[in-house]
N, C-alpha and C positions, 0 to 999 in steps of 0.2 A: 552415498548408497546405490547402487544401482540395480533398475531391471529391465527386464527384455520384453519390447514394447509388444513384439505377436507372441505370446502367453498371456497377457493381459484379456476380459474381457469385453466385450464391443459399448457395453455400458462401460467400461471406463474409460478407455479410451479417445467413447463424446464427450466425457468428461473431465482429461484434461485439452482436448481441443475445444472446452467454453470455458475453463476458468484463460486459456491463454490467450483467444478471444478478450478474453475480460476485464483480460491486464497489457491487450495492445490496447483498447480501446481507453482503459483511466492512461495511461502512457498519451496520449494523444489530446485527451479533456485537459489534462495536466498543464499539456503545454501551449493548447490557446488561452489559458487561466492568464490573467495582465503581474507583472512581479511586483512583487510588495515593498512600497518601498518608508522605512522607519519601524521595520517590524522586530525583532526578536529576535539572537540567533542563536543557533545552534534546528537542533528537531523540534517539529513541531508538538508542541507544550500536549493539544486535545489530546494528543496517540496515546499517551501515557496516563488520561484522568487527570492530572490535576496542573497546575501552573508552581512551576519559584519561579523567586523574585529574590536573591541576596540570601540565597540557601531555608526561608520562607518559601515550604509548599501550599497554595493554595485550590481547598479543594470547595467546587464549582456546585 
């Protein structure tokens, strides 16, 4: 889906700029984190709201 950035109202342009700045800041903070040793493989389990180990989902 594409859009014409010139057709957006000023509030939408500000919101897009703020979102891009937050994205850049989050990426920079993620790079500053130390690498986890001995952690789980794959995507972060907390992202999906539960942990899965050997096919059993454990909800906190």
